[in-house]
C-alpha positions in Angstrom: -7.6 -12.7 -18.6 -9.5 -9.7 -20.3 -7.2 -7.2 -22.1 -8.5 -3.6 -22.8 -6.9 -0.3 -23.7 -7.3 3.0 -22.0 -6.6 4.7 -25.4 -6.9 3.1 -28.7 -4.9 5.8 -30.5 -1.4 4.6 -31.2 1.3 7.1 -30.6 3.8 8.1 -33.4 6.5 9.9 -31.2 7.3 10.5 -27.4 5.0 13.6 -27.1 1.9 11.8 -28.1 2.7 9.0 -25.6 3.3 11.4 -23.1 -0.2 13.0 -23.7 -1.8 9.5 -23.7 -0.2 8.5 -20.3 -1.1 11.6 -18.7 -4.6 11.8 -20.1 -5.3 8.3 -19.0 -4.6 8.9 -15.4 -5.4 12.6 -14.4 -8.6 14.5 -15.1 -8.7 18.3 -14.5 -5.3 18.5 -12.9 -2.7 20.9 -14.1 0.2 19.1 -15.9 2.6 21.3 -14.2 1.4 20.5 -10.7 1.3 16.6 -11.7 5.1 16.7 -12.6 6.0 19.5 -10.0 3.6 18.9 -6.9 3.5 21.2 -4.3 5.8 20.7 -1.4 4.2 19.1 1.7 5.2 22.4 3.7 2.9 24.5 1.2 0.1 22.4 1.2 -3.1 24.0 2.6 -5.5 22.4 5.0 -8.1 22.3 2.3 -5.6 20.6 0.0 -5.8 17.5 2.5 -9.5 18.0 3.7 -8.6 18.9 7.2 -11.1 21.0 9.2 -9.5 24.2 10.4 -11.7 24.5 13.4 -11.3 21.1 14.5 -7.3 21.4 14.2 -7.3 24.6 16.2 -9.0 22.9 19.0 -6.7 19.8 18.9 -3.7 22.1 18.9 -5.4 24.1 21.9 -5.6 20.9 24.1 -2.3 19.5 23.1 -0.3 22.9 24.0 -2.5 23.1 27.2 -1.2 19.5 28.1 2.5 20.8 27.4 2.2 23.8 29.5 1.0 21.8 32.5 3.0 19.0 31.8 0.3 16.3 31.6 1.1 12.9 30.6 0.3 12.2 26.9 0.2 8.7 25.2 0.4 8.5 21.3 -1.7 5.4 20.5 -0.4 3.9 17.2 -1.0 1.1 15.1 1.6 -1.9 14.3 1.5 -1.4 10.4 4.3 0.8 8.6 1.5 3.5 8.3 0.6 3.5 12.2 4.4 3.0 13.3 5.3 6.2 11.1 2.5 8.0 12.4 3.3 7.1 15.9 7.2 8.2 15.4 6.2 11.6 13.9 3.8 12.8 16.6 5.7 11.2 19.4 9.2 12.8 18.3 7.8 16.1 17.7 5.9 16.5 20.9 9.0 15.1 22.8 11.1 17.5 21.4 8.7 20.4 22.1 9.1 19.3 25.7 5.9 17.2 26.1 5.5 14.5 28.8 4.8 12.1 26.1 5.0 8.2 25.6 4.3 6.0 22.4 2.1 2.9 22.6 1.9 0.5 19.8 -0.6 -2.5 20.4 0.3 -6.0 20.2 -1.4 -7.9 17.7 -1.9 -10.9 19.7 -2.3 -9.6 23.1 -4.3 -6.5 22.4 -5.9 -6.8 18.9 -6.5 -4.3 16.4 -6.7 -0.6 17.0 -8.2 0.9 20.1 -9.6 -1.8 22.3 -10.4 -2.4 25.9 -7.3 -4.7 26.3 -5.1 -2.2 25.1 -6.5 0.4 27.1 -6.3 -1.6 30.3 -2.4 -2.1 29.6 -2.0 1.6 29.0 -3.9 2.3 32.3 -2.0 -0.5 34.2 1.3 1.2 33.6 0.4 4.8 34.2 -3.1 6.8 33.7 -2.6 9.3 31.1 -4.4 12.7 30.9 -4.3 12.6 27.1 -4.5 10.0 24.5 -4.0 10.8 20.9 -4.6 8.1 18.4 -2.7 8.1 15.2 -3.8 5.9 12.2 -6.7 4.4 14.1 -9.5 5.0 16.5 -12.3 6.2 14.2 -14.4 2.9 14.3 -13.4 2.3 18.0 -17.0 3.5 19.5 -17.1 1.2 22.4 -13.3 1.2 23.5 -13.3 5.1 23.4 -16.3 5.3 25.5 -14.6 2.9 27.9 -11.5 5.3 27.9 -13.3 8.4 28.7 -15.3 6.7 31.5 -11.9 6.6 33.0 -11.6 10.4 32.6 -9.1 10.6 30.0 -9.1 13.0 27.4 -9.1 11.7 23.8 -8.1 13.1 20.5 -8.6 10.8 17.3 -6.5 11.3 14.4 -7.3 8.8 11.5 -8.1 8.4 7.8 -10.0 5.2 7.7 -13.7 5.0 7.0 -16.2 5.6 10.0 -19.0 3.4 10.9 -22.3 4.4 8.8 -25.9 4.3 10.0 -28.7 5.3 7.6 -26.2 6.8 5.2 -24.6 9.0 7.9 -21.3 8.5 9.6 -21.2 7.5 13.2 -18.0 9.0 15.2 -16.6 7.9 18.6 -17.4 10.3 21.4 -13.9 11.6 21.7 -13.0 15.0 22.9 -11.6 16.1 19.5 -11.5 14.3 16.1 -9.2 15.2 13.3 -10.2 13.1 10.2 -9.6 13.0 6.6 -9.8 10.3 4.1 -7.3 12.1 1.6 -4.2 11.2 3.2 -2.5 8.1 5.1 -2.3 8.0 9.0 1.0 9.4 9.1 0.7 12.3 6.9 -2.4 13.3 9.2 -0.1 13.1 12.1 2.5 15.0 10.0 0.1 17.8 9.2 -0.9 17.9 13.0 2.9 18.1 13.8 3.6 21.0 11.2 0.8 23.0 12.6 1.5 22.4 16.2 5.3 23.6 15.4 4.0 26.6 13.7 1.5 27.6 16.7 4.2 27.1 19.2 6.9 28.6 17.5 9.0 25.7 17.9 12.8 26.4 17.2 13.4 23.0 15.9 11.2 22.2 12.8 10.9 18.3 13.1 8.1 18.1 10.6 10.9 18.8 7.8 13.0 15.9 9.2 10.1 13.4 9.3 9.0 13.7 5.7 11.1 10.5 4.9 8.6 8.8 7.0 5.8 10.3 5.3 6.9 9.1 2.0 7.5 5.6 3.6 3.9 5.5 5.1 2.2 6.8 1.9 3.8 4.2 -0.4 3.2 1.4 2.1 -0.3 2.0 3.1 -1.5 2.2 -0.7 -3.2 5.3 -0.7 -4.2 6.9 -4.1 -1.0 8.6 -5.2 -2.4 11.9 -6.6 -3.0 15.4 -5.3 -1.4 15.9 -1.7 -0.6 12.0 -1.7 1.7 12.6 -4.7 3.5 15.5 -2.9 4.2 13.4 0.3 5.4 10.5 -1.8 7.6 12.3 -4.0 9.3 14.7 -1.5 9.4 11.7 1.0 11.3 9.6 -1.2 13.6 12.4 -1.9 13.8 12.7 2.0 14.5 8.9 2.3 17.5 9.2 0.0 19.0 11.8 2.3 17.6 10.2 5.6 19.5 10.6 8.9 17.8 7.9 10.6 20.5 5.1 11.2 18.0 2.4 11.0 16.7 3.2 7.5 19.9 3.7 6.4 21.3 0.3 7.3 18.1 -1.2 5.8 18.7 0.5 2.7 22.2 -0.8 2.8 21.1 -4.3 3.3 18.2 -4.4 1.0 18.2 -1.9 -1.8 22.2 -1.3 -1.7 22.2 1.7 -4.2 20.4 4.9 -2.6 19.6 6.2 -6.0 17.4 3.3 -6.6 15.1 4.3 -3.6 11.7 4.7 -5.4 7.9 3.6 -5.0 8.6 0.1 -6.3 11.8 -0.6 -3.9 10.1 1.0 -1.0 7.1 -1.1 -1.7 8.8 -4.5 -1.9 12.0 -4.2 0.1 11.3 -1.8 2.9 7.6 -1.6 3.9 7.3 -5.6 4.1 9.8 -5.7 6.6 8.4 -3.2 9.0 5.1 -4.6 8.5 6.7 -8.2 9.4 7.1 -6.9 12.9 3.5 -6.0 13.5 2.5 -9.4 11.7 4.7 -11.7 13.5 6.4 -9.9 16.4 6.0 -6.6 18.2 5.4 -3.5 16.4 7.2 -1.4 18.9 10.4 -2.8 17.6 9.5 -1.3 14.3 9.1 2.1 16.2 12.4 1.7 17.8 14.1 0.8 14.7 12.8 4.3 12.9 13.6 6.4 16.0 17.0 5.0 17.4 20.0 7.1 17.0 22.1 4.2 18.1 23.9 2.6 15.2 24.7 -0.5 17.3 21.0 -0.8 18.5 20.0 0.0 14.7 22.1 -2.8 13.7 20.4 -5.5 15.9 16.9 -4.0 15.2 17.6 -4.2 11.2 18.6 -7.8 11.7 15.5 -8.6 13.7 13.3 -7.0 10.8 15.0 -8.9 8.3 14.8 -12.2 10.2 11.1 -11.7 11.0 10.3 -10.9 7.4 12.1 -14.2 6.2 9.8 -16.2 8.7 6.8 -14.5 7.5 7.4 -15.3 3.9 8.0 -18.8 4.7 5.0 -19.3 7.0 2.8 -17.5 4.1 3.8 -19.9 1.5 2.9 -22.9 3.8 -0.7 -21.5 4.6 -1.3 -20.5 1.0 -1.1 -24.2 0.0 -3.4 -25.2 2.9 -5.9 -22.3 1.8 -5.9 -23.6 -1.7 -7.4 -26.9 -0.7 -10.2 -25.2 0.9 -11.0 -23.1 -2.3 -11.1 -26.2 -4.4 -14.4 -26.9 -2.5 -15.7 -23.5 -2.9 -14.5 -22.3 -6.2 -17.9 -21.8 -7.8 -19.0 -19.2 -5.1 -18.6 -15.4 -6.0 -16.5 -14.7 -2.6 -13.8 -17.0 -1.3 -13.6 -17.9 2.4 -10.9 -20.1 3.9 -10.4 -20.5 7.8 -8.0 -22.4 10.2 -6.9 -22.4 13.6 -3.5 -22.6 11.9 -3.7 -19.3 10.4 -1.4 -16.5 11.9 -3.4 -13.5 12.6 -0.4 -11.4 11.3 -0.6 -12.8 7.8 -4.3 -13.2 7.1 -4.1 -10.2 4.9 -1.2 -11.6 2.9 -3.3 -14.7 2.2 -6.5 -12.9 1.4 -4.4 -10.9 -0.9 -2.7 -13.9 -2.7 -6.0 -15.4 -2.9 -7.5 -12.5 -4.7 -4.5 -12.2 -7.1 -4.7 -15.8 -8.2 -8.5 -16.2 -8.3 -9.8 -12.7 -8.9 -12.5 -12.8 -6.5 -13.3 -11.1 -3.0 -11.3 -13.2 -0.5 -11.5 -13.8 3.1 -9.0 -15.4 5.3 -9.9 -16.2 9.0 -8.0 -17.1 12.0 -10.2 -19.3 14.1 -9.6 -18.9 18.0 -11.6 -20.8 20.6 -13.5 -17.5 21.8 -12.8 -15.2 19.0 -12.3 -15.3 15.3 -10.5 -12.7 13.2 -10.6 -12.0 9.3 -8.9 -10.0 6.9 -10.8 -9.2 3.5 -9.2 -8.1 0.2 -11.8 -7.2 -2.8 -12.0 -6.5 -6.5 -12.8 -3.2 -8.2 -16.1 -2.1 -8.0 -17.2 -4.1 -4.7 -16.8 -1.7 -1.7 -15.9 -4.4 0.7 -16.6 -2.6 3.8 -20.0 -1.7 2.9 -20.6 -5.4 1.9 -19.8 -6.6 5.2 -21.7 -4.2 6.9 -24.9 -5.8 5.4 -24.4 -8.5 7.9 -23.1 -6.3 10.8 -25.4 -8.1 13.0 -23.2 -11.2 12.9 -20.0 -9.3 13.0 -17.8 -7.5 15.4 -15.6 -4.5 14.7 -16.2 -4.2 11.0 -13.7 -1.5 9.6 -11.2 -0.8 6.6 -11.2 0.5 3.0 -13.5 -0.2 0.0 -10.7 -2.7 -1.2 -9.5 -3.9 2.0 -11.1 -4.6 5.5 -11.3 -6.8 8.6 -13.7 -7.9 11.3 -14.1 -10.3 14.0 -16.7 -12.9 15.0 -18.1 -15.4 17.5 -16.4 -18.7 16.2 -19.7 -20.5 16.7 -21.1 -18.3 14.0 -18.8 -19.2 11.3 -21.4 -21.5 9.3 -24.0 -18.9 9.5 -21.6 -16.1 8.2 -20.3 -18.1 5.4 -23.8 -18.9 4.4 -24.7 -15.4 4.5 -22.0 -13.9 2.5 -22.1 -16.7 -0.1 -25.8 -15.9 -0.6 -25.1 -12.0 -0.6 -22.2 -12.4 -3.1 -24.4 -14.2 -5.4 -26.9 -11.6 -5.3 -24.4 -8.2 -5.2 -21.4 -9.6 -7.3 -21.8 -10.3 -10.9 -19.6 -12.4 -12.7 -18.7 -9.7 -15.1 -17.0 -8.2 -11.8 -14.9 -11.4 -11.4 -13.3 -11.3 -14.8 -9.8 -10.2 -14.3 -8.8 -7.5 -16.5 -5.3 -5.9 -17.6 -5.5 -2.6 -18.8 -2.8 -1.1 -21.1 -2.2 2.5 -21.7 -2.0 2.1 -25.5 -0.4 -0.1 -28.2 3.1 1.0 -28.3 4.6 0.5 -31.7 8.1 -1.2 -31.5 10.3 1.8 -32.4 9.0 3.4 -29.2 10.6 0.5 -27.2 13.7 2.6 -26.3 15.4 4.5 -23.5 13.7 7.4 -24.2 10.1 6.0 -23.6 11.5 4.4 -20.6 12.9 7.6 -19.3 9.3 9.1 -19.9 7.5 6.4 -17.9 10.0 7.1 -15.1 9.0 10.8 -14.9 5.4 9.6 -13.8 7.0 8.4 -10.5 6.1 7.6 -7.8 3.7 4.9 -8.8 1.0 3.5 -6.8 -2.9 3.5 -6.5 -4.2 5.8 -9.0 -1.0 6.3 -10.7 0.1 2.7 -11.7 3.1 2.1 -13.5 2.1 2.4 -17.2 1.5 -0.9 -19.1 1.7 -1.2 -22.9 0.4 -3.7 -25.4 2.9 -4.8 -28.3 1.5 -6.7 -31.2 2.9 -8.8 -34.0 5.8 -10.2 -32.3 7.6 -13.3 -32.7 9.6 -15.3 -30.2 13.1 -15.8 -30.6 14.1 -17.5 -27.5 12.2 -18.6 -24.2 13.7 -20.2 -21.2 12.5 -20.8 -17.6 14.8 -19.2 -14.9 15.2 -18.7 -11.1 14.6 -21.3 -8.3 12.9 -24.1 -9.6 12.3 -22.4 -12.9 9.6 -20.3 -11.5 10.3 -17.2 -13.9 10.5 -16.5 -17.4 13.2 -15.0 -19.9 12.2 -14.4 -23.1 13.5 -12.5 -26.5 11.0 -11.2 -29.0 11.2 -9.4 -32.5 8.7 -7.3 -34.3 7.5 -8.7 -37.4 6.8 -5.3 -38.9 9.7 -3.1 -40.5 9.7 -0.5 -37.8 8.2 2.2 -40.2 5.0 2.7 -38.5 6.3 5.9 -36.8 6.5 9.3 -38.6 10.1 9.6 -37.8 11.4 12.6 -36.1 13.7 14.0 -33.3 10.9 13.2 -30.7 11.5 9.5 -30.2 10.3 8.0 -33.5 12.5 6.1 -35.8 11.9 5.9 -39.7 14.0 3.2 -40.4 15.4 1.3 -37.0 14.1 -2.0 -37.4 13.5 -3.5 -33.9 16.0 -6.5 -33.5 14.7 -7.8 -30.3 12.8 -7.0 -27.2 14.4 -8.5 -23.8 11.6 -9.7 -21.4 11.3 -11.0 -18.1 8.2 -12.8 -16.7 8.1 -13.1 -12.9 6.3 -16.1 -11.6 5.5 -17.1 -15.3 7.8 -19.9 -15.5 5.1 -22.6 -16.1 4.6 -20.7 -19.6 7.8 -22.2 -20.8 6.0 -25.2 -22.0 3.0 -23.4 -23.7 5.1 -21.4 -26.1 8.1 -22.0 -28.4 10.5 -20.1 -30.7 8.6 -18.9 -33.9 5.4 -18.6 -31.9 3.3 -15.1 -33.0 2.2 -13.5 -30.0 1.1 -10.3 -28.3 2.2 -9.2 -24.9 1.5 -6.6 -22.2 4.2 -5.4 -20.0 6.1 -2.4 -18.4 9.3 -0.7 -19.5 12.0 -0.7 -16.9 15.8 -0.3 -16.6 17.6 -3.1 -15.2 21.2 -2.3 -13.4 23.3 -5.2 -13.5 27.1 -5.3 -12.6 27.3 -1.6 -13.4 25.4 -1.9 -16.8 22.4 -0.6 -17.4 19.8 -1.7 -20.0 16.2 -1.6 -21.1 13.9 -4.5 -20.4 10.1 -5.3 -20.8 8.6 -6.8 -17.4 5.7 -9.1 -19.0 2.2 -9.0 -17.5 0.6 -11.4 -19.8 1.3 -13.1 -23.4 -1.1 -14.6 -26.0 -0.5 -16.3 -29.2 -2.0 -14.3 -32.1 -4.7 -16.0 -34.1 -3.5 -17.2 -37.5 -4.9 -15.4 -40.5 
């Protein structure tokens, strides 16, 4: 793994460190705005990239539907962002008095997004007068045309990349389109809800009450957490801590335990995966009910379903990853990895591709092979816009869509070998070896005397963390291993104690976080999934490490620890 530094300056005190961290991630942004972002209620349409003219037309059509009691269907998606987007707009329009119903496609029965199968399911139930998509629809060219042929008005709200032709975007022939790439699907939905309420002079402002879902979706969808997204994440987390949603409160109690511990990290690993699991392994409508129910007894049942489904998802993912690794061994020299099987559950293709990317540092494709249709999920490395990469062979693919770092597509199973051959050849041509070198980037070298609570508190002030604002990593040099042991199930994790070889006097020593004579006795560190390294190191080894500073609360005791990301032996002089 390649190590690099964003800033080669070694900070001498806490104020210098704050400047380094801020300058490393934010350009031409006011520091005050970063640490005190605008509340979402005060964000302008320009701030979020929404066209005011289009928005007014969308609102006019929705209010017409309300006045005439036309039947509206909110067409959502089965991931956390899509379910939150559906809940926000559905609850808002329902409370306003609209005749509205939500629809979440079933992954297995309908496929992803707006599809002909999903449209037929809606029409079979009851023909709507108006369909509003949330978090999808922007690439559904043919399905939208099919829906329009049934004399149904269509409004698309989405944040995904549209199809491109000759360098220009191609949009579906919907009646109205509300599109911005600056937000996630749920916050596009929320901005629409906010403006509808303002235009309709609604007495009950549900937009404020649904900020918890904005925070959840923004973090879950891994959009860049700067600008408006930072606002939604920050105030959304605050709203989650105070949420009145009985389902969310119960899930918090069973997973995070402490409401104060709700942050971007805990939402990302404890809450979002359990909501996503329903769309992956079951029915996304269950997740929608979980978010919207006001019944505690129903919420308890739904929370149990979410937790059990996620446990099944984890078990299946582990099993199928082992299967995928056997295929990877045969193609390990390629610049893109492609695995496929009829055993691969469509719902966890993204997890398989993500795990492949994490381990091998190459664009990765996991494919579920059906008899009549194959479906693929793709994850990419920085520098490779995977959507545009795939569109190079679009003539052999079906429904290519997604983001620069994550995409999906379908194809005729009979074309598998042709597609693999084309992608392998394209990757050899377009993806250089340098792009595939895994790099870990630190903010700076941190002197041992700044490994303290004050620095950890400074780091926490940069919350919420995510794309564009990763939790800061620091490089520590000239350390000696005091103790190193494996821990956890089957010794999968690492616990290590380190001490500085210096005398702790490299800082100037002042009241701003430096320490003139405080020799660092030890650094307590944890390395998740790094247990295998216990056989490669021993007490007395001189090492450099990269990690993040985090507080650990255990049995009412709070202490500082380093979360290891990598470790290297220092070369002997």
